[in-house]
C-alpha positions as CSV (number, residue, x, y, z in Angstrom):
1,M,111.6,126.9,81.1
2,A,108.5,125.1,82.1
3,H,105.5,124.8,79.6
4,I,102.2,125.2,81.7
5,H,98.7,125.8,80.4
6,E,96.1,127.3,82.4
7,L,97.4,125.8,85.6
8,P,95.4,127.3,88.6
9,K,97.4,128.8,91.8
10,T,95.2,126.6,94.1
11,M,93.6,123.1,94.2
12,K,91.2,121.1,96.1
13,A,93.0,118.2,97.7
14,L,92.4,115.4,100.4
15,V,94.9,116.1,103.2
16,L,96.0,113.8,105.8
17,K,97.7,115.3,108.8
18,S,97.7,112.7,111.3
19,T,96.6,108.9,111.3
20,S,94.6,109.4,114.4
21,E,92.3,112.0,112.8
22,P,90.4,111.7,109.3
23,P,91.7,113.5,106.0
24,T,89.8,116.5,105.0
25,V,89.5,118.4,101.8
26,E,91.5,121.6,101.5
27,I,92.5,124.5,99.3
28,V,96.1,123.9,98.7
29,P,98.7,125.6,96.5
30,T,98.9,123.7,93.0
31,P,102.3,122.2,92.5
32,Q,104.5,123.6,89.7
33,P,106.4,121.4,87.2
34,T,110.3,121.4,87.7
35,V,113.0,119.6,85.8
36,G,112.2,115.9,85.4
37,S,108.8,116.1,86.2
38,A,105.1,117.2,85.1
39,V,102.0,118.1,86.5
40,V,98.9,116.3,85.6
41,R,95.3,116.8,86.3
42,I,93.5,113.7,87.7
43,L,90.7,112.2,86.0
44,A,90.4,108.9,88.1
45,A,92.3,107.5,90.9
46,N,92.4,104.1,92.1
47,V,91.4,103.0,95.5
48,V,93.1,99.9,97.0
49,S,91.0,97.4,98.9
50,Y,92.8,98.1,102.1
51,M,93.3,102.2,101.8
52,K,91.4,103.0,104.7
53,N,93.9,100.8,106.8
54,I,96.7,102.4,105.8
55,Y,95.6,106.0,106.6
56,N,94.0,105.0,109.9
57,G,97.6,103.6,111.0
58,K,96.3,100.0,111.4
59,R,98.7,98.7,108.6
60,N,101.5,100.9,110.1
61,Y,103.2,102.0,107.1
62,A,105.6,104.6,107.4
63,F,105.0,107.9,105.4
64,P,105.7,111.6,106.1
65,M,102.6,114.1,107.0
66,P,100.9,116.0,106.4
67,I,100.1,114.3,102.7
68,I,98.0,114.3,100.1
69,P,97.1,110.4,99.6
70,G,96.6,108.4,96.8
71,T,97.9,105.6,94.2
72,S,97.8,105.2,90.5
73,A,95.5,107.2,88.3
74,I,94.4,108.0,84.7
75,A,95.2,111.5,84.2
76,R,96.0,114.3,81.4
77,V,99.2,116.6,81.4
78,A,98.6,120.0,82.5
79,A,101.9,121.2,82.8
80,I,105.6,119.8,81.9
81,G,109.0,120.5,82.8
82,P,111.8,122.1,80.5
83,D,113.4,118.8,79.4
84,A,110.4,116.8,78.6
85,T,110.5,115.5,75.0
86,K,108.1,113.6,74.3
87,L,104.8,114.1,76.1
88,Q,102.6,117.4,75.5
89,I,100.0,119.4,77.4
90,G,96.6,117.5,77.0
91,D,98.4,114.0,76.6
92,L,96.3,111.1,78.3
93,V,98.6,109.0,80.8
94,F,98.5,106.5,83.1
95,L,100.2,107.8,86.6
96,D,102.4,105.2,87.9
97,S,102.6,105.4,91.6
98,L,106.1,103.1,92.1
99,V,108.4,106.0,92.1
100,R,112.1,105.0,91.8
101,S,115.3,107.0,92.4
102,R,116.9,108.1,89.0
103,D,120.6,107.5,90.4
104,E,119.7,104.4,92.4
105,P,116.6,102.4,91.4
106,S,116.6,100.0,94.3
107,D,115.6,103.3,96.4
108,A,111.9,102.8,95.6
109,F,108.5,103.7,97.3
110,L,104.6,103.6,96.7
111,A,103.5,107.3,96.3
112,A,101.8,108.2,99.3
113,I,101.8,104.9,100.7
114,N,105.0,103.4,102.0
115,E,108.0,105.4,102.0
116,G,110.1,102.2,101.2
117,S,112.8,100.2,102.7
118,T,115.9,102.6,102.2
119,P,117.1,106.1,103.6
120,G,117.3,107.1,99.6
121,S,113.8,106.3,99.2
122,A,112.1,107.6,102.2
123,K,114.5,111.2,101.4
124,L,112.8,110.9,97.8
125,M,109.5,110.6,99.1
126,R,109.7,113.1,102.1
127,D,111.6,115.7,100.0
128,V,110.4,115.8,96.4
129,F,107.2,113.5,95.6
130,R,105.3,113.4,98.9
131,D,101.9,114.1,97.7
132,W,99.9,112.2,95.1
133,A,96.7,111.3,93.0
134,Y,93.7,112.5,95.7
135,G,93.9,116.4,94.6
136,E,93.0,117.8,91.4
137,Y,96.6,117.9,90.4
138,C,99.6,116.0,91.3
139,L,103.3,116.3,90.5
140,A,105.1,113.3,89.2
141,P,108.2,112.4,87.6
142,L,108.4,112.3,83.8
143,E,109.1,108.3,83.9
144,N,106.1,107.8,86.0
145,L,103.8,108.8,83.1
146,T,103.1,106.7,80.2
147,L,101.2,108.0,77.3
148,I,98.2,106.2,76.3
149,N,97.4,106.0,72.3
150,E,93.9,107.5,73.0
151,H,92.9,107.0,69.3
152,R,93.3,103.3,69.7
153,I,92.2,102.7,72.9
154,T,89.3,104.9,73.5
155,G,88.4,105.5,70.1
156,A,85.2,103.8,68.6
157,P,85.5,100.5,67.5
158,A,84.3,101.6,64.0
159,S,87.1,103.9,63.4
160,G,89.9,101.0,64.8
161,G,89.7,101.9,68.4
162,L,89.0,99.7,71.5
163,G,86.1,101.7,72.7
164,L,87.3,101.7,76.1
165,T,86.4,104.5,78.7
166,I,88.9,106.5,81.1
167,Q,87.0,104.1,84.1
168,D,88.0,101.1,82.3
169,L,91.6,102.3,81.7
170,A,91.8,102.7,85.5
171,Y,91.7,99.1,86.1
172,I,94.9,98.2,84.5
173,S,96.5,99.6,87.7
174,A,95.5,96.5,89.5
175,L,96.7,94.3,86.7
176,L,100.0,95.9,86.3
177,V,101.8,94.3,89.8
178,R,100.6,90.7,88.7
179,Y,102.1,91.5,85.0
180,G,105.4,92.0,86.8
181,G,105.7,88.8,88.8
182,L,104.2,86.9,85.5
183,K,106.7,88.6,83.1
184,D,109.5,87.9,85.9
185,I,109.1,83.8,85.5
186,E,108.8,84.3,81.6
187,L,105.6,82.9,81.5
188,Q,104.7,82.0,77.7
189,A,101.7,81.6,75.7
190,G,100.5,78.0,75.8
191,Q,102.2,77.2,78.9
192,T,100.1,76.4,82.2
193,V,100.3,78.4,85.4
194,I,98.9,78.1,89.1
195,V,97.2,81.0,90.5
196,C,96.9,81.1,94.0
197,P,94.9,82.3,95.9
198,A,92.9,83.2,92.8
199,T,89.6,84.7,93.9
200,G,90.3,87.8,95.3
201,P,91.2,91.3,94.0
202,F,95.3,90.6,93.6
203,G,95.0,86.7,92.6
204,G,92.0,87.6,90.2
205,A,94.1,90.1,88.3
206,A,96.7,87.6,88.1
207,V,94.3,85.2,85.9
208,F,93.1,88.3,84.0
209,V,96.8,88.9,83.1
210,A,98.0,85.2,82.2
211,L,95.2,84.6,80.2
212,A,95.9,87.6,78.1
213,M,99.8,86.7,77.9
214,G,98.1,83.4,76.1
215,A,98.6,81.0,79.2
216,R,96.1,78.2,80.4
217,V,95.3,78.8,84.1
218,I,94.8,76.4,87.0
219,A,93.0,78.8,89.6
220,M,93.0,77.8,93.5
221,G,90.9,78.9,96.0
222,R,89.0,77.9,99.3
223,N,85.4,79.1,98.1
224,K,84.0,77.1,95.7
225,D,81.4,79.7,94.9
226,S,84.0,82.1,94.4
227,L,85.9,79.7,91.8
228,A,82.5,79.2,90.2
229,R,82.0,83.0,90.0
230,L,85.6,83.2,88.3
231,K,84.7,80.8,85.6
232,K,81.8,83.1,84.6
233,V,83.4,86.4,84.3
234,V,86.8,86.0,83.0
235,P,87.6,86.1,79.1
236,H,88.8,82.9,77.5
237,A,87.3,80.8,80.5
238,E,87.9,77.5,78.4
239,R,91.4,77.8,79.5
240,V,90.7,78.2,83.3
241,H,90.6,75.1,85.5
242,T,89.6,75.5,89.1
243,V,91.1,73.6,92.0
244,P,89.6,74.2,95.4
245,I,92.0,74.4,98.4
246,T,90.8,71.4,100.9
247,G,93.7,71.4,103.3
248,D,94.9,68.3,102.4
249,M,98.0,68.9,100.7
250,Q,98.6,65.5,98.9
251,A,95.1,65.3,97.7
252,D,95.2,68.9,96.3
253,C,98.6,68.1,94.8
254,T,97.2,65.4,93.0
255,E,94.2,67.3,91.6
256,L,96.4,69.7,90.1
257,K,98.6,67.2,88.7
258,N,95.5,65.8,86.7
259,C,94.9,69.1,84.9
260,G,98.1,68.1,82.9
261,E,101.9,69.5,83.0
262,I,102.3,72.6,85.0
263,D,104.8,75.0,84.1
264,A,104.7,77.7,86.8
265,Y,103.2,78.8,90.2
266,F,102.2,82.5,90.9
267,D,101.8,82.8,94.6
268,I,99.6,86.1,95.6
269,G,98.9,84.9,99.2
270,P,97.8,87.5,101.8
271,P,99.0,87.4,105.4
272,E,96.1,85.3,106.6
273,A,97.4,82.6,104.1
274,Q,100.7,82.1,106.2
275,G,99.9,78.3,107.2
276,S,98.1,77.3,104.3
277,T,99.1,74.1,102.3
278,H,98.5,75.5,99.1
279,I,102.1,76.8,98.9
280,H,103.5,73.0,99.4
281,S,100.9,71.7,96.8
282,A,101.4,73.9,94.2
283,I,105.3,73.7,94.3
284,L,105.2,69.8,94.4
285,S,102.6,69.4,91.3
286,L,105.3,71.6,88.8
287,R,106.9,69.8,86.1
288,H,110.9,69.5,86.3
289,G,112.4,73.0,85.5
290,G,109.3,74.5,86.6
291,R,109.4,78.2,87.9
292,V,107.7,80.2,91.0
293,S,106.7,83.7,91.5
294,L,106.5,84.7,95.1
295,M,104.5,87.9,95.4
296,G,102.7,86.9,98.5
297,G,102.4,89.3,101.3
298,Y,103.3,86.8,104.3
299,L,104.5,88.5,107.2
300,Q,106.9,85.9,108.4
301,D,109.2,82.9,106.8
302,V,107.3,80.2,104.8
303,P,108.3,76.5,104.8
304,I,109.2,75.2,101.3
305,P,109.5,71.4,99.9
306,H,113.6,72.1,99.7
307,R,114.2,68.5,98.4
308,V,111.9,68.5,95.8
309,I,113.1,71.9,94.4
310,M,116.6,70.8,94.3
311,R,115.9,67.5,92.6
312,R,113.5,69.0,89.9
313,N,115.5,72.4,89.2
314,L,112.7,74.5,90.1
315,R,113.4,78.1,90.1
316,L,112.0,80.5,92.7
317,Y,111.7,84.1,91.8
318,G,111.0,87.1,94.5
319,K,109.2,89.9,92.8
320,W,108.1,93.2,94.6
321,M,105.9,95.1,92.2
322,Y,107.4,95.5,88.6
323,E,110.1,97.2,86.3
324,R,109.4,100.4,84.7
325,S,109.6,98.6,81.4
326,D,106.6,96.6,82.6
327,V,104.3,99.6,82.5
328,A,105.0,100.1,78.8
329,D,104.5,96.6,78.0
330,I,101.5,95.8,79.5
331,F,99.9,98.9,77.5
332,K,101.3,97.2,74.4
333,L,99.3,93.9,75.3
334,L,96.3,96.3,75.8
335,E,96.8,98.0,72.4
336,A,97.1,94.8,70.6
337,G,93.7,93.7,72.1
338,M,94.9,90.4,74.0
339,L,94.3,92.3,77.2
340,E,90.7,93.2,77.6
341,L,89.3,95.6,79.9
342,G,85.8,96.7,81.1
343,A,82.7,94.9,82.0
344,Q,82.9,92.5,79.0
345,A,86.1,91.4,80.7
346,G,85.0,90.8,84.0
347,A,86.1,94.3,85.4
348,E,83.1,95.7,88.1
349,L,83.4,99.5,88.8
350,V,81.6,99.4,92.2
351,G,81.6,103.1,92.5
352,E,83.0,106.6,91.5
353,F,83.3,109.2,94.3
354,P,84.2,112.6,94.5
355,L,86.8,113.8,97.1
356,E,84.4,114.9,99.7
357,Q,83.3,111.4,99.7
358,W,86.7,110.0,100.4
359,K,85.1,108.0,103.3
360,E,82.6,106.2,101.1
361,A,84.9,105.2,98.5
362,W,87.4,103.7,101.0
363,D,84.8,101.6,102.5
364,A,83.5,100.3,99.4
365,A,86.7,99.2,98.0
366,W,87.1,97.4,101.6
367,E,83.4,95.7,101.5
368,N,83.8,94.8,97.7
369,A,87.2,92.9,97.3
370,L,86.1,90.4,94.9
371,M,88.0,89.3,92.0
372,G,87.6,92.4,89.0
373,Q,85.9,94.8,91.6
374,F,87.5,98.4,91.6
375,V,86.4,101.8,92.9
376,L,87.3,105.2,91.5
377,I,87.8,108.6,93.1
378,K,87.3,111.6,90.8
379,P,88.7,114.8,92.0
C-alpha cells in the first residue's frame, strides 16, 4: 500500500495541448504513487534558456501531448510507493529530469522535453512518466529523486550548515550535465582543462564545476567583456585563465599553449558554433595523451585533426547528459563544501515566477542567458 500524506485529489498545473497554441493553467487530477515511484510537491522548478522554443515547436522536439511541461526541480516527498525503503514523506529531494528505463538504461529521455531516440524511451515517456515539474505535484521514478542532506546544506553556518536556500539549490541542475562530461574524462584536481565556449549558461556552468573539482580552467570565448565578467564572478578566479577566440586557429592555439601544459578540453558549443575554429585550436593545444569531452550541440559533423589525435594518443569521449551515479556524486561535492552555490559563488537568480506567469519566466530565461544566470517557476 502506498504511503500518502494529505495528497489532494486535484492540483494546479501548466498544460500544453499543442505547440501551435500557448499552454494554460488548469486544475487536473493529482498523480498517485505506484510501485517504483513517488509523488513530490514542487518547490522550485528550473527554466532552461530555450524553454519557449521547445514548447512553441521551433526546436522540433518530439514529445506526447497533452503534457505538463517542466525540467529538474527541488521538491519535497508527498507520497511514496510501497517499495520505497529510503525516502520518507517530507524529505527534501532533487528531482532529476533524465529518466531511464530500469531494464534497458539506454532507453532514456528528458522528462517533458524530448521523448528520446528509441521506441522504448518514447513508450516510457508516453505511457508512464509524461508529466513533469510545472505542476504542484509530480510523479517520478524513485531513482530520479536524490535525498538532500537538509541539515548540512540548508542549515545555518553556526550549526555546521552551508546556509543555502531552496533557490540556491535549484542551480545545481545547470551544473549536473557539465559534471557528467568532466567526470567522464576523469578530470583530476590540479589538472588544466579548456572550457569552450565558456561565457554562456552551459559553458559557464562547466567552469564552475571544473573549479569545484580542483582543476585549473582556461576559458575561451568570443566576447572579451564576457570573459572579463567570468573572471569577476567565479570563485577561485586565480585558477582561471581567459583566451579570446579570434578566428585565427594557429594564433589561438599558441595563446592556449602559453598557459602551460593542458590535460583536457571540454567542448559545449551550440549549433551556431558549427564552423568555429576553436575546436581545432583546443585539440591542437593538448598534451600527449590528453582527453576531449564532446558535449556540444552541433547538428552536423565537425572536422577534427585526425593525424594529431592519432600521433599524440589523444582520447575523444562523447557524452550525452550524465550517469545516475553522477547525481549523488555532485551532491557529495556540495556537502563537502567544494562546490559552491548562491550569489557568492557567481550564480544569479534572475527571477521567480508562479505558474500563471509562465510566459514571463520563459522570456526571462531567454533574455538572461549569461553565465550563472537562472530562472525558476514556483507552482
